[in-house]
N, C-alpha and C positions, 0 to 999 in steps of 0.2 A: 408521627415522625417530625422531628424539628426541621425547620428550614435549613439550618446549617448542616445537619446530617444529610438532608436530601442533596444539597450542593456538593458535599464531599463525595457522595456516592456517584453523582453525575461526573464529577471531575475524575474520579478513580476509573470509571468505565471508559471515559474518553482517553485518559492516559494509557490504559491498557491497549486500546485500539490503535493509538498512535505508535506505541512500541511494536505491535504486531505489523503494522503497516511499514514501519521503518525497516524491520527485518525482511519483510517480503520484497520491499523495494531494493534492498541491497542484493538479495538473491537474483532479482530480475536484472539489475545492472550488471552483475558479474556474468550472467548468462549471455546478455547482449554483447558484452565485451568479448567473451569467448567466441561467440559466433562471428564477430567482426574479425578477430585474429585468424580464425579458421578460414574465413573467406579470403583473407589476404594471402594465406598460405597457398591457395590455388589448387588447381588440379594435379600438380606435380607431387604434392604431399599426400601419400596414401592414408596416413593416419588422420590427417585433417579431413580428407574426403570421407573416410569411414565415420568419423565423429559427426560430421555434418549430416550424413545420412541417418545416423542414430537419432540426432536431434529432430530431424524432420519427421521421424516415426513417432517420437514422444510428443512433439509439438507440431502437429500437422498444419495448424493455422498460423504458424510463425509467431507464436506468443501473443496473438491478438486477444485470445480469451483471457490470458493472465493479465495483460495490460488493461483490459476492460474491467476486470475485477479490482485491480488497484485503483483505477480511476473512480469506480463506484464507491469504494471505501473512502477515498478522499472526499468525494461529494457528500457522503453520509456524515463524515466528520465536520465538514463545513456547516451543514444543517445543525448538527448538535452544538457546535460552538455558538452559532447564532441563537439557538434556544437557550443555552447557558447564559449568554450575555443578556438576553431579555429577562431571564429568571433573576439574575443578579441585580439588574436594574430595578425590577419590581420589588425585590427584597429591600433594596436601598430606599426606594420611595415609601414602602410600607413601614419602615422603621423611623422615618422622619416625623 
């Protein structure tokens, strides 16, 4: 496999992971925003109270697990970007 092809494959995989992370992060932010608005509605709003209870059942850890997964993915991408940078630098050195 050519060095250029390997680089393209690495970049493609990282791009796909970034796109998935971006979508997951958007969903997470929307859910956090919904929870914030529901909490502001307070005890007087029965619909808000019911929705909060539903969310507590679905996300008993208050989204800690989901947040940890997103943070893990970000950390993985950081490592991969560092590896790619090293790989590209090595390619540049070997072609000189």
